N, C-alpha and C positions, 0 to 999 in steps of 0.2 A: 504494500500500500504506500502510495506517495502522500506524505503529509505536508511538506513544504517544498516549494520550488520557485526559484527566480533565476535570473541570468547568471548568478554566481554559484549558488549551492542548491542541493536537493537533500531532503531527509526522507528516508524510507523506513518502514518496519513491516515485518511479516505478520500474518495472521495464522490462526490454528489450521486453517484449510491449506496453508502452504507446507505444513508438516514440521516436524522437529528439526531445529537448526543447530543443536548442540552436539559436538563430537564427544564421544564417551572414552574416558581413560581406562575404564575397567570392563567395558562391554564392546570390544572392537568389532564384533559381528554386526553391530547396529550402525557402524560408521559409513558403510556403503550407502545405506538408505539416507542418512543425513547428507552425505555428499550429493546424492541425486536430488534431494530437496533443495539444496543450495544452488545446484546447477540450474534447476527449473526456476527458482526465484530470481537468480541473477539474470537469466535469459529473459524472463518476463519484464524485468525492469531495466533492461539494457545496461546491466552492471558488468564491467570487465573484471573477472576475478584476478587477472594478472596485475591489476592496479589497486587491489584491495588488501587491507591488513586487518587481521582478526586476533584478538587477545584471548588468553586463558586467564580470566579474572580470578582473583584470590581474596577479594574483599579487603584489599590493601590500598596503598596510596601512591604506588609507583606510576610514573607517567613517562611515556616514551615519545620523543620527537621522531616522527617517521621520516626516513630518508628514502631515496630511490632504491637502495639496496634492500629495504624492508618490504617493498611492494610485492604482493602475491603471498606473503607469509600468512598461513592459517586459513586462506580462503577456501581451499578444497582438501586440506589434510590436517589431521590432528597434530602430527609431529612438528609442523612448521609454525604453529601458533606462537605468538609472542607471549612468553611465560612470565608469571609473577608480576603482571602488569594490569592496572585497572583504568588507565587513562592513556589516550593517544592525542597528539597534536601534529599538525603539519601545515606547510604552505606550498606543497607540491601540487601543481596543476594536474587535473584529471586523476585524482586519487580518491579512494574510498576508505573510510574508517568504520570498523564493525565491532559490535559487541553482541553477546547473547544474554538473555535474562528471562527469569520465570517468576519475578516479583520485584526484583531490584529495578531502580529507575535508570534509564538511559538519559544522560544529560548532554545535550548538543551545544557546541559553542561556535560562534563565528565572529571574527573581527573583519569587517569590510575594509577598513582603512589599511590593514596589514595583509588582507586577503589570506587569512589563515583560519583553519577549522580545528575543532577538538571534539572528543567524545569520551565520556566517563561512565563507568559501571558503578552506580551508587546504591549500594545496600546500606542498611542502618549502621553497620560497622564502619564502612568507608566514610559515611557522613560524619559520624562521631570523630573519626580520625582526620577530618578536614579535607577530604578529597575535592569537593567542589571549590573551596577556596584555593587549594593548591593548583587546580587547573587555571584559575585566574592568574596566580603567581607565575605559572609556567609560561603563559602567554606574555607576561611582562618581561620575564628573563630571556625568553627565546626570540621574541618578535618585537619587543619594545612597545607592546600594546598599552593603551590607556584603558583601564577597566570600564570606564564609562562608554567606550565604543563597542564593547563585547555584547553581542546578542546571545541569549541563552534560551533553549527550549527544553522543557522537562517532558519526556515522553511518557507513555503508559507504564504504570507500575502499581503496586499495591497501595491503596489510599487509606485514609483514616477510618473509613467505614469498616475495614477488615483487618488493619494492622494492629491487632491486640497484643499487648505485652504484659509481662509481670513486673512487680515492683523493682526487681534488680535492673532490668533494662530501662524502665522509666526513670530510675534514679540517675542513670548515665546521661539522660537528656536534660535533667533538671537544671544543671548549671548554665548551659549555653542556649538551650532550646526550650525553655519553660513554656513559651507560648505555643509550642507544637504538641504539648501533652493535653489529651482530652480525657476527661473522666465522664463515663456514660454507663448507666445501668450497672453500677458497682464494678465496672471494668475499666481498664486503662488502654487507651489507643494513642498512637503517635501519628501525627500528620507529617510524613516524611517530605512531601513537596514543600511544605512551609519551612521545615528545618533546612532544606537545601537552599531555598530562597533567602532565608535569614542569613545564612552563611555567605552566599554570593553577594548580598548587599553589603555585609560587613567588609567583604574583600574589595568593594568599590564598584560593583555592578549597579546599574540604575534599575530600580524596580520596574519601570515601564519597558525595559528591555528583556524581561523574563516572562516567557510564555509557558503555560502549563496545559498539557493535553488533558481533556476531560475524562478519559477512560481509566477505570480501575480494572486491572487484569483479573482480579479475584471475582468481581461482579460479572464480567463479560465472559461467561464460561464457554460460549460457542466461538468466541473470537480470539482468545489468548490462552496460552498455557499459564498456570499458576501453581507453584509448588505448595504453597500453604493451603490452597483449596483442595488440590487433588492428592497431595501426599503420595506421589508415585514412588515405587521402589527405585526406578531409574528416571532421572530428571529429564524432562522435555523442556525446550526453551524456544522463545521467540528471538528474532534477530532484529537489530537496529543499526542503521547505516546512515552516515552523512557523506556527501560527495562534494568535493571542490572541483568545479568545472574548469 
């Protein structure tokens, strides 16, 4: 599905009907089907896998500046994914950055002035450890970006209607993201998009430059994979891609 498109960038994400997009480290027999799903999705959206980079996210804060030598990594094989990395940035023309997720938020970045893009895999651990803000910092250090020029899109993920946590996790959000904690029906929920936005604004992004997709992957059972909702033995995931034209 094409979400955003202009003369400079495009943002895509898959739907459940496109099939599972996550390569398996412990179930290699499933990877040929994942590869076929990716080939079909790339073909449908005119995405060149030789110009695409995919990470193996670990809920950390490592960010890679993608160079020409990285293009093609992880697009169609498990072994070549960029490991131990949860963020990508680049200013290479005709390149694609890709993550997979089954509840975590894809956060897309674009600095029109520097003609650079970024994509982060933001689960609750990555948010607490500052990944969204570190993406802004990486744009500053690598491209000389002004945070006020960076546009950010928060893609589909698990929203506060279903991201229930216990006291231990809620306590971790108490210090810096108190406004993202919701008490409802004697349960505790976290508004992860709000936590991401708060962090981005603190890092210098303008609130009006942050756009949130309306979909919750947990709610939309026919549209997206959700690990929390389905609790599968083997994780299935959606894919999220940003293209610099």
